[in-house]
C-alpha positions as CSV (number, residue, x, y, z in Angstrom):
1,M,-23.7,-23.2,38.1
2,T,-26.8,-22.5,36.0
3,F,-30.3,-23.9,36.4
4,D,-33.9,-23.9,35.4
5,P,-35.7,-22.3,38.4
6,T,-38.8,-24.4,37.7
7,S,-36.9,-27.7,38.3
8,F,-34.0,-26.7,40.5
9,A,-33.8,-29.0,43.5
10,P,-31.0,-28.0,45.9
11,E,-29.8,-30.5,48.5
12,H,-29.3,-28.2,51.5
13,F,-32.3,-25.9,51.5
14,G,-35.8,-25.6,50.2
15,W,-36.6,-23.9,46.9
16,A,-39.9,-22.9,45.4
17,F,-40.5,-20.7,42.3
18,A,-43.7,-19.1,41.0
19,N,-44.6,-16.0,39.1
20,G,-41.0,-14.8,38.9
21,V,-40.5,-15.1,42.7
22,A,-38.0,-17.7,44.1
23,T,-38.3,-18.7,47.8
24,V,-35.3,-20.0,49.6
25,T,-36.1,-21.8,52.9
26,L,-33.5,-22.8,55.4
27,N,-35.1,-26.0,56.4
28,R,-33.4,-27.8,59.4
29,P,-36.2,-26.8,61.8
30,E,-35.2,-29.4,64.5
31,R,-32.0,-27.3,65.1
32,K,-33.3,-23.9,64.2
33,N,-32.0,-24.0,60.7
34,P,-28.3,-23.9,61.2
35,L,-25.8,-23.5,58.2
36,T,-23.2,-26.1,57.3
37,F,-20.2,-26.2,55.1
38,D,-22.4,-27.6,52.3
39,S,-25.3,-25.3,52.7
40,Y,-23.0,-22.2,52.7
41,A,-21.5,-23.4,49.5
42,E,-24.7,-24.3,47.8
43,L,-26.4,-21.0,48.8
44,R,-23.3,-19.1,47.5
45,D,-23.4,-21.0,44.2
46,T,-27.2,-20.4,43.8
47,F,-27.0,-16.6,44.3
48,R,-24.1,-16.5,41.9
49,A,-26.1,-18.4,39.3
50,L,-29.0,-16.0,39.7
51,V,-27.1,-13.4,37.8
52,Y,-27.8,-15.5,34.7
53,V,-31.5,-16.5,35.5
54,P,-33.7,-13.6,34.3
55,E,-36.8,-15.7,35.0
56,V,-36.2,-15.1,38.7
57,K,-37.1,-11.5,39.3
58,A,-37.2,-11.3,43.1
59,V,-36.1,-13.7,46.0
60,V,-37.6,-14.4,49.5
61,V,-35.3,-16.0,52.0
62,T,-37.0,-17.5,55.1
63,G,-36.6,-20.3,57.6
64,A,-38.7,-23.3,58.5
65,G,-40.4,-24.0,61.8
66,G,-40.8,-20.6,63.3
67,N,-37.0,-19.7,63.2
68,F,-34.8,-18.0,60.6
69,S,-31.4,-19.5,61.3
70,S,-29.2,-20.3,64.4
71,G,-26.1,-19.6,62.3
72,G,-23.2,-21.9,61.8
73,D,-23.8,-25.4,63.2
74,V,-21.9,-25.8,66.4
75,H,-21.1,-29.5,65.8
76,E,-20.8,-29.5,62.0
77,I,-18.8,-26.2,61.6
78,I,-17.5,-24.7,64.8
79,G,-16.1,-27.9,66.2
80,P,-14.2,-28.8,63.0
81,L,-12.9,-25.2,62.8
82,T,-11.1,-25.5,66.1
83,E,-9.0,-28.3,64.5
84,M,-8.0,-26.5,61.3
85,A,-4.8,-24.7,60.4
86,M,-4.8,-21.1,59.3
87,P,-4.9,-21.7,55.5
88,E,-8.0,-23.9,55.9
89,L,-9.6,-21.3,58.2
90,L,-9.0,-18.5,55.7
91,A,-10.5,-20.7,52.9
92,F,-13.6,-21.1,55.1
93,T,-14.0,-17.4,56.0
94,R,-13.6,-16.4,52.4
95,M,-16.2,-19.0,51.3
96,T,-18.7,-17.6,53.9
97,G,-17.9,-14.0,52.7
98,D,-18.5,-15.1,49.2
99,L,-22.1,-15.9,50.1
100,V,-22.7,-12.3,51.1
101,K,-20.9,-11.1,48.0
102,A,-23.2,-13.3,45.9
103,M,-26.3,-12.0,47.6
104,R,-25.2,-8.4,47.0
105,A,-24.1,-9.1,43.4
106,C,-27.2,-10.8,42.1
107,P,-29.5,-8.3,40.4
108,Q,-32.7,-9.6,42.1
109,P,-34.0,-7.8,45.2
110,I,-33.8,-10.2,48.2
111,I,-36.4,-10.0,50.9
112,A,-35.7,-11.8,54.2
113,A,-38.8,-13.0,56.0
114,I,-37.6,-13.4,59.6
115,D,-39.2,-15.1,62.5
116,G,-37.8,-16.3,65.9
117,I,-34.0,-16.9,66.1
118,C,-31.8,-15.0,63.7
119,V,-28.3,-15.1,64.9
120,G,-24.7,-15.4,63.7
121,A,-24.5,-16.2,60.0
122,G,-28.3,-16.2,60.0
123,A,-28.2,-12.5,61.0
124,I,-25.6,-11.9,58.3
125,M,-27.9,-13.4,55.7
126,A,-30.7,-11.2,56.8
127,M,-28.3,-8.2,56.8
128,A,-27.1,-9.0,53.3
129,S,-30.7,-9.0,52.0
130,D,-32.2,-5.8,50.5
131,M,-35.2,-5.7,52.8
132,R,-36.2,-7.4,56.0
133,L,-39.7,-8.2,57.2
134,A,-39.9,-9.7,60.8
135,T,-42.3,-10.8,63.5
136,P,-42.5,-9.4,67.0
137,A,-40.9,-12.6,68.2
138,T,-37.7,-12.1,66.1
139,K,-34.5,-12.1,68.1
140,T,-31.4,-11.0,66.1
141,A,-27.8,-11.3,67.3
142,F,-24.3,-10.9,65.8
143,L,-22.9,-13.2,68.5
144,F,-19.5,-13.8,67.1
145,T,-17.8,-12.2,70.2
146,R,-19.6,-14.8,72.4
147,V,-17.5,-17.5,70.9
148,G,-14.3,-15.5,71.1
149,L,-14.3,-14.1,67.6
150,A,-14.4,-10.5,66.3
151,G,-17.6,-8.9,65.2
152,C,-16.1,-8.3,61.7
153,D,-17.6,-11.4,60.1
154,M,-18.9,-11.7,56.5
155,G,-19.0,-7.9,56.0
156,A,-20.7,-7.0,59.2
157,C,-18.5,-4.0,60.0
158,A,-19.1,-2.6,56.5
159,I,-22.8,-3.3,56.0
160,L,-24.4,-3.1,59.4
161,P,-23.4,0.5,60.2
162,R,-24.8,1.6,56.9
163,I,-28.2,0.1,57.9
164,I,-28.4,1.1,61.6
165,G,-25.6,3.5,62.2
166,Q,-22.1,3.2,63.7
167,G,-23.0,3.4,67.3
168,R,-25.8,0.8,67.3
169,A,-23.7,-1.5,65.1
170,S,-20.9,-1.2,67.6
171,D,-23.2,-2.0,70.4
172,L,-24.4,-5.3,68.7
173,L,-21.0,-6.4,67.4
174,Y,-19.0,-5.8,70.6
175,T,-21.6,-7.3,72.9
176,G,-23.2,-9.9,70.8
177,R,-26.5,-9.1,72.5
178,V,-29.9,-9.7,71.1
179,M,-31.5,-6.9,69.1
180,T,-35.3,-7.2,69.8
181,A,-37.7,-6.9,67.0
182,E,-38.9,-3.5,68.2
183,E,-35.4,-2.2,68.3
184,G,-34.8,-3.7,64.9
185,E,-37.8,-1.8,63.4
186,R,-36.9,1.4,65.2
187,W,-33.3,1.3,64.1
188,G,-34.3,0.6,60.5
189,F,-32.9,-3.0,60.3
190,H,-36.4,-4.4,59.9
191,N,-38.5,-2.6,57.3
192,R,-41.6,-3.6,59.2
193,L,-43.0,-6.0,61.8
194,V,-45.9,-8.3,60.8
195,S,-47.5,-11.2,62.6
196,A,-46.1,-14.7,62.3
197,D,-49.0,-16.0,60.3
198,A,-48.8,-13.2,57.8
199,L,-45.0,-13.1,57.4
200,L,-44.4,-15.3,54.3
201,D,-47.6,-14.0,52.6
202,E,-46.5,-10.4,53.1
203,A,-42.9,-11.1,52.0
204,L,-44.2,-12.9,48.9
205,A,-46.6,-10.0,48.1
206,L,-43.7,-7.5,48.4
207,A,-41.5,-9.7,46.2
208,Q,-44.3,-10.1,43.7
209,S,-44.8,-6.4,43.4
210,L,-41.1,-6.0,42.7
211,A,-41.2,-8.9,40.2
212,T,-44.0,-7.2,38.2
213,G,-42.0,-3.9,38.1
214,P,-39.2,-2.7,35.9
215,T,-36.8,-5.5,36.9
216,F,-33.9,-4.4,34.7
217,A,-34.0,-1.1,36.4
218,H,-34.3,-2.8,39.8
219,G,-31.0,-4.5,39.1
220,I,-29.4,-1.1,38.3
221,T,-30.8,0.3,41.5
222,K,-29.3,-2.6,43.5
223,T,-25.9,-2.1,41.7
224,Q,-25.8,1.6,42.5
225,L,-26.8,1.1,46.1
226,N,-23.8,-1.2,46.4
227,V,-21.2,0.7,44.6
228,E,-22.1,4.2,45.8
229,W,-21.0,3.4,49.3
230,A,-17.4,4.2,48.7
231,V,-17.5,7.1,46.2
232,S,-17.8,10.8,46.5
233,V,-21.1,12.5,46.0
234,E,-19.9,14.0,42.8
235,T,-18.8,10.6,41.5
236,A,-22.1,9.1,42.6
237,I,-24.1,11.7,40.7
238,E,-22.2,11.0,37.5
239,M,-22.6,7.2,38.0
240,E,-26.3,7.7,38.5
241,A,-26.5,9.8,35.3
242,Q,-25.0,7.1,33.3
243,A,-27.1,4.4,35.0
244,Q,-30.4,6.3,34.5
245,A,-29.5,7.0,30.8
246,I,-29.1,3.2,30.3
247,C,-32.6,2.7,31.9
248,M,-34.0,5.4,29.7
249,A,-33.0,3.3,26.6
250,T,-35.1,0.3,27.8
251,K,-38.4,-0.7,26.4
252,D,-39.9,-0.6,29.9
253,F,-39.3,3.2,30.0
254,R,-41.3,3.6,26.8
255,R,-44.0,1.3,28.1
256,A,-44.4,3.4,31.2
257,F,-44.7,6.6,29.1
258,E,-47.2,5.0,26.7
259,A,-49.3,3.7,29.6
260,F,-49.3,7.1,31.2
261,A,-50.4,8.7,28.0
262,E,-53.2,6.1,27.7
263,K,-54.2,6.4,31.3
264,R,-53.6,2.8,32.1
265,S,-51.1,0.8,34.3
266,P,-47.8,-0.2,32.6
267,V,-47.0,-3.8,32.1
268,F,-43.2,-4.2,32.5
269,E,-41.2,-6.9,30.9
270,G,-37.8,-6.3,32.3
271,N,-36.1,-5.1,29.1
């Protein structure tokens, strides 16, 4: 799947694009923006395609109507899952996991702008983002255990402990309880809390600041943040030496030097 970000019109979520920043809006507000089989797949395909869309330099993910997402739709997903055989169930869980893989693999930084309910697969999408801005009213829960499932869903047992720590992740994944906005900020899940009326503006401003930065280098940073989870410090240092040498060969690196020498702000072009 490839697309022109200026004319892209997804069926199952909102899309806006301006000044290098794409905004993905989960937009079924009457049901607190649940995910369906179709929206999972279209979101996965979109984030996969962003690897090949350099015009998109940063992404904001948000929800309509004062909530982020209520997770998998009870009637459209959970009900049908109870009637499926194991091969179909595995195909579904692999597909949902592929959404997280796609979010982590795209080079663009992803900022989640979270308000209200952020639970289940919605909490996973927030977790899979690179940064999270939230409001004081945000309620986040990895509530899989409440429906008789394990907390190890869509990478939660791998990613969540790296954000908030093993003990806190264990608390949330075993109990399925709500993490308040204050807890989320204190634990490092939310980068900061902002008022609801300023949430999207602040998320877009942060995304815009990233979009005007050295975007090729941002992609390298995101890649290294992902791959260095499972290597030794020695290996990580060598990987970073190679990655930084690649960045030093970019025109953006020279632009920054020339701007510094001329006592002006650099204008990056992402190459």
